C-alpha positions as CSV (number, residue, x, y, z in Angstrom):
1,X,74.9,-43.0,-17.1
2,X,73.9,-44.9,-13.9
3,X,74.2,-48.7,-13.6
4,X,71.8,-49.5,-10.8
5,X,71.8,-53.0,-9.1
6,X,69.4,-54.5,-6.7
7,X,71.9,-54.9,-3.9
8,X,73.2,-51.4,-4.1
9,X,69.8,-49.6,-4.0
10,X,67.1,-51.8,-2.6
11,X,67.5,-50.8,1.0
12,X,67.3,-47.1,0.1
13,X,63.8,-47.3,-1.4
14,X,60.5,-46.6,0.4
15,X,57.2,-48.2,-0.4
16,X,55.2,-45.0,0.4
17,X,57.4,-43.1,-2.1
18,X,57.2,-45.9,-4.7
19,X,53.4,-45.9,-4.5
20,X,53.3,-42.1,-4.8
21,X,55.6,-42.3,-7.9
22,X,53.0,-44.5,-9.7
23,X,50.1,-42.2,-8.6
24,X,51.9,-39.1,-9.7
25,X,52.9,-40.7,-13.0
26,X,49.3,-41.2,-13.9
27,X,48.8,-37.4,-13.7
28,X,51.0,-37.1,-16.7
29,X,49.7,-37.6,-20.3
30,X,48.7,-41.1,-21.2
31,X,51.7,-43.3,-22.2
32,X,52.5,-44.7,-25.7
33,X,53.2,-48.4,-25.3
34,X,54.6,-51.3,-27.3
35,X,55.1,-54.9,-26.1
36,X,56.8,-57.9,-27.7
37,X,56.6,-61.6,-26.6
38,X,58.8,-64.2,-28.1
39,X,59.4,-67.9,-27.3
40,X,57.3,-70.7,-25.8
41,X,54.9,-70.3,-23.0
42,X,57.3,-71.7,-20.4
43,X,60.3,-69.7,-21.6
44,X,59.4,-66.2,-22.8
45,X,61.4,-63.2,-23.9
46,X,59.3,-60.1,-23.0
47,X,60.3,-56.6,-24.2
48,X,58.1,-53.7,-23.1
49,X,58.6,-50.1,-24.2
50,X,56.9,-46.8,-23.2
51,X,57.1,-43.1,-23.8
52,X,55.4,-40.6,-21.5
53,X,55.5,-36.9,-22.3
54,X,57.7,-35.1,-19.8
55,X,58.9,-38.4,-18.2
56,X,60.9,-39.9,-21.0
57,X,61.4,-43.3,-22.6
58,X,61.9,-46.7,-21.1
59,X,62.4,-50.3,-22.3
60,X,62.4,-53.4,-20.1
61,X,63.8,-56.6,-21.6
62,X,63.4,-59.7,-19.5
63,X,63.2,-63.5,-19.8
64,X,60.5,-65.4,-17.9
65,X,61.3,-69.0,-17.3
66,X,58.7,-70.7,-15.1
67,X,60.9,-73.7,-14.2
68,X,63.9,-71.6,-13.0
69,X,63.1,-71.9,-9.3
70,X,63.8,-75.6,-9.5
71,X,67.2,-74.7,-10.9
72,X,67.9,-72.2,-8.2
73,X,67.5,-69.3,-10.5
74,X,65.1,-66.4,-10.6
75,X,62.0,-66.7,-12.8
76,X,62.4,-63.3,-14.3
77,X,65.8,-61.9,-15.4
78,X,66.8,-58.8,-17.4
79,X,67.3,-55.0,-17.3
80,X,65.5,-51.7,-17.6
81,X,66.8,-48.9,-19.9
82,X,65.8,-45.4,-18.9
83,X,66.2,-42.6,-21.5
84,X,66.0,-38.9,-21.0
85,X,62.9,-37.0,-22.3
86,X,65.0,-34.0,-23.4
87,X,67.7,-35.6,-25.6
88,X,67.1,-39.3,-25.6
89,X,70.4,-40.1,-23.7
90,X,70.6,-43.3,-21.8
91,X,70.2,-42.2,-18.2
92,X,70.3,-45.5,-16.4
93,X,70.4,-49.3,-16.8
94,X,68.5,-50.8,-13.8
95,X,68.5,-54.5,-12.8
96,X,65.0,-55.7,-13.7
97,X,64.6,-57.3,-10.3
98,X,64.4,-53.9,-8.8
99,X,61.8,-52.6,-11.3
100,X,59.7,-55.8,-11.2
101,X,59.6,-56.1,-7.4
102,X,58.9,-52.5,-6.6
103,X,56.6,-51.7,-9.5
104,X,54.5,-54.9,-9.2
105,X,53.8,-54.6,-5.5
106,X,53.3,-50.8,-5.6
107,X,50.8,-51.2,-8.5
108,X,48.7,-53.6,-6.3
109,X,48.9,-51.4,-3.2
110,X,47.9,-48.3,-5.2
111,X,44.9,-50.2,-6.5
112,X,44.0,-51.2,-2.9
113,X,44.4,-47.7,-1.6
114,X,42.0,-46.5,-4.4
115,X,39.5,-49.4,-4.1
116,X,39.6,-51.3,-0.8
117,X,37.5,-50.3,2.2
118,X,39.3,-47.6,4.3
119,X,38.8,-49.9,7.3
120,X,40.4,-53.0,5.7
121,X,42.4,-54.9,8.4
122,X,43.1,-58.3,7.0
123,X,45.1,-59.4,3.9
124,X,45.3,-62.8,2.3
125,X,48.1,-63.5,-0.1
126,X,47.7,-66.4,-2.5
127,X,51.1,-67.7,-3.5
128,X,54.4,-67.8,-1.7
129,X,57.0,-66.8,-4.1
130,X,59.1,-63.7,-4.6
131,X,56.1,-61.5,-5.4
132,X,54.3,-62.6,-2.3
133,X,57.3,-61.5,-0.1
134,X,57.3,-58.0,-1.7
135,X,53.5,-57.8,-1.2
136,X,53.9,-58.4,2.5
137,X,56.4,-55.5,2.7
138,X,54.4,-53.2,0.3
139,X,51.0,-53.7,1.9
140,X,52.4,-53.2,5.3
141,X,54.0,-50.0,4.3
142,X,51.2,-48.7,2.1
143,X,48.2,-49.7,4.2
144,X,49.3,-49.3,7.8
145,X,45.9,-50.2,9.2
146,X,46.4,-53.9,8.4
147,X,46.4,-56.1,11.5
148,X,46.5,-59.6,10.0
149,X,48.4,-61.0,7.0
150,X,47.9,-64.6,6.0
151,X,49.5,-66.5,3.2
152,X,48.3,-69.6,1.3
153,X,50.1,-71.8,-1.2
154,X,49.4,-75.1,-2.8
155,X,52.6,-76.4,-1.1
156,X,52.2,-75.7,2.6
157,X,56.0,-75.9,3.1
158,X,56.4,-72.9,0.8
159,X,53.9,-70.9,2.8
160,X,55.7,-71.8,6.0
161,X,59.0,-70.8,4.6
162,X,57.6,-67.4,3.5
163,X,56.1,-66.8,7.0
164,X,59.5,-67.6,8.6
165,X,61.3,-65.3,6.1
166,X,58.9,-62.5,6.9
167,X,59.1,-63.1,10.7
168,X,62.9,-62.6,10.4
169,X,62.2,-59.2,8.8
170,X,59.8,-58.2,11.5
171,X,56.5,-59.0,9.8
172,X,53.9,-61.2,11.5
173,X,52.5,-63.5,8.8
174,X,50.3,-66.5,9.4
175,X,49.8,-69.5,7.2
176,X,46.2,-70.1,6.1
177,X,45.5,-73.8,6.0
178,X,42.3,-73.6,3.9
179,X,42.1,-71.2,1.0
180,X,38.3,-71.1,0.7
181,X,37.9,-70.3,4.4
182,X,40.6,-67.7,4.5
183,X,39.3,-66.0,1.3
184,X,35.8,-65.7,2.8
185,X,37.2,-63.8,5.8
186,X,39.8,-61.5,4.2
187,X,39.2,-57.8,3.6
188,X,41.8,-57.8,0.8
189,X,43.0,-60.8,-1.3
190,X,46.1,-60.6,-3.4
191,X,46.9,-63.5,-5.8
192,X,50.4,-63.9,-7.0
193,X,50.6,-67.3,-8.7
194,X,51.6,-68.9,-12.0
195,X,48.2,-70.5,-12.4
196,X,46.7,-71.3,-15.8
197,X,43.4,-72.3,-14.2
198,X,41.4,-70.3,-11.6
199,X,42.5,-70.7,-8.0
200,X,40.1,-68.1,-6.6
201,X,36.3,-68.6,-7.0
202,X,33.6,-65.9,-6.9
203,X,31.4,-68.0,-4.6
204,X,34.0,-67.7,-1.8
205,X,34.2,-63.9,-1.8
206,X,32.3,-62.0,0.9
207,X,30.7,-58.6,0.3
208,X,33.1,-55.7,0.9
209,X,36.2,-57.6,-0.2
210,X,38.9,-56.1,-2.5
211,X,40.5,-58.7,-4.8
212,X,43.9,-57.9,-6.3
213,X,44.8,-60.2,-9.2
214,X,48.5,-60.2,-10.2
215,X,49.7,-63.5,-11.5
216,X,48.1,-64.0,-14.9
217,X,50.2,-62.1,-17.5
218,X,49.6,-64.1,-20.7
219,X,46.5,-65.2,-22.6
220,X,46.6,-68.7,-21.3
221,X,46.7,-67.8,-17.6
222,X,43.8,-67.3,-15.1
223,X,43.6,-66.8,-11.3
224,X,39.9,-65.9,-10.9
225,X,36.9,-67.7,-12.3
226,X,34.2,-66.0,-14.4
227,X,31.9,-65.7,-11.4
228,X,34.5,-63.5,-9.6
229,X,35.4,-61.4,-12.6
230,X,31.7,-60.6,-13.1
231,X,30.7,-60.4,-9.5
232,X,32.4,-57.2,-8.4
233,X,33.2,-53.7,-9.7
234,X,36.0,-54.5,-12.1
235,X,39.1,-52.2,-12.6
236,X,42.5,-52.5,-14.2
237,X,45.8,-50.7,-13.9
238,X,45.8,-50.1,-17.6
239,X,43.2,-50.8,-20.3
240,X,46.0,-50.9,-22.9
241,X,47.9,-53.7,-21.2
242,X,45.1,-55.9,-19.9
243,X,42.0,-56.1,-22.0
244,X,43.4,-57.8,-25.1
245,X,46.6,-59.2,-23.6
246,X,45.8,-61.2,-20.4
247,X,43.7,-64.4,-20.1
248,X,42.0,-63.0,-16.9
249,X,40.0,-60.7,-19.2
250,X,40.6,-62.1,-22.7
251,X,38.9,-65.4,-21.9
252,X,35.7,-64.1,-20.4
253,X,35.5,-61.5,-23.1
254,X,35.8,-64.2,-25.8
255,X,33.2,-66.3,-24.0
256,X,30.7,-63.4,-23.9
257,X,30.4,-63.3,-20.1
258,X,32.2,-60.0,-20.0
259,X,32.2,-56.9,-22.1
260,X,34.8,-54.1,-22.3
261,X,32.3,-51.7,-20.8
262,X,32.3,-53.9,-17.6
263,X,35.8,-52.6,-16.9
264,X,34.8,-49.4,-15.0
265,X,38.2,-47.7,-15.1
266,X,42.0,-47.8,-14.9
267,X,44.5,-45.8,-12.9
268,X,44.3,-42.8,-15.2
269,X,40.6,-42.7,-14.5
270,X,40.8,-43.4,-10.7
271,X,43.7,-41.0,-10.1
272,X,41.7,-38.3,-11.9
273,X,38.8,-38.8,-9.6
274,X,36.5,-41.4,-11.3
275,X,34.4,-43.4,-8.9
276,X,35.9,-46.6,-7.5
277,X,34.2,-48.3,-4.6
278,X,30.7,-46.8,-4.1
279,X,29.5,-48.7,-1.0
280,X,31.1,-50.7,1.9
281,X,29.6,-53.9,0.6
282,X,30.9,-53.6,-2.9
283,X,33.3,-56.3,-4.1
284,X,36.1,-54.6,-6.0
285,X,38.2,-56.6,-8.4
286,X,41.5,-55.1,-9.7
287,X,43.7,-56.6,-12.4
288,X,47.3,-55.7,-12.0
289,X,48.6,-56.2,-15.5
290,X,51.7,-54.1,-15.3
291,X,53.0,-52.3,-18.4
292,X,56.1,-50.5,-19.6
293,X,54.6,-47.1,-18.5
294,X,54.6,-48.4,-14.9
295,X,58.2,-49.6,-15.3
296,X,59.1,-46.2,-16.6
297,X,57.5,-44.4,-13.6
298,X,59.2,-46.7,-11.2
299,X,62.6,-46.4,-13.0
300,X,62.5,-42.7,-12.6
301,X,61.8,-43.0,-8.9
302,X,64.6,-45.6,-8.4
303,X,67.1,-43.5,-10.5
304,X,66.2,-40.4,-8.3
305,X,67.2,-42.3,-5.2
306,X,70.3,-44.1,-6.5
């Protein structure tokens, strides 16, 4: 049984291979999923389990404490348990930071590879936390045609700090002073915030843009307004983990401004060849909702490298 820590394995992983692991995982039979949330909104225990025929079983158990950065602690902490498909033996315990960082960003970049314009050159990241840093690395590795990466955060000093951190790693990242202006010029927009009210508005988004929504993971959270959700061709990584679980979709569904049929597909559909973007001027909106099946796919990749 492997015990895999972030510090021991992170440098050995490759974004192109991580993205490929998610794509190939969606060629397997659809996953069986089960989620459990416990605790208050600001301090949640999240357990996510999945079974995929041929790939095995996985359970990720983490706590999500929104105030932890002020304490000098990670927002998300926990572990992933990977079990063999043949005999159910525990193959690996993997530090959740590895799974979350690599799965979350690879999920978004796979969505962009399937839905963004092939000639996309500019990326705007909304938010300047840990996920934003992994997005810079993942998009740079997964979409090599990018020539400009900008970051915006409510606190300008956080955006400046992220840009400096990325520069030290060899990535050229600019700070966007005005969110509306930057959003109107970006080819790809990726939001990674803890917002409970929309920070990105449909009126700002130009034709041809791909919007990647990551942050909202609970019913009371939103990053995009109704105008944006209904303005573009809407896709999700998984219908099972988004439609009735995440405020980004639950709230407009409950208000009647969105129907389930407006979600045109998920990764299983897109990887199998279902149409995504149909014209250069299409606005594509992708909800990265995560899910234990994605954790399982990523855990198998990480365990194969460790």
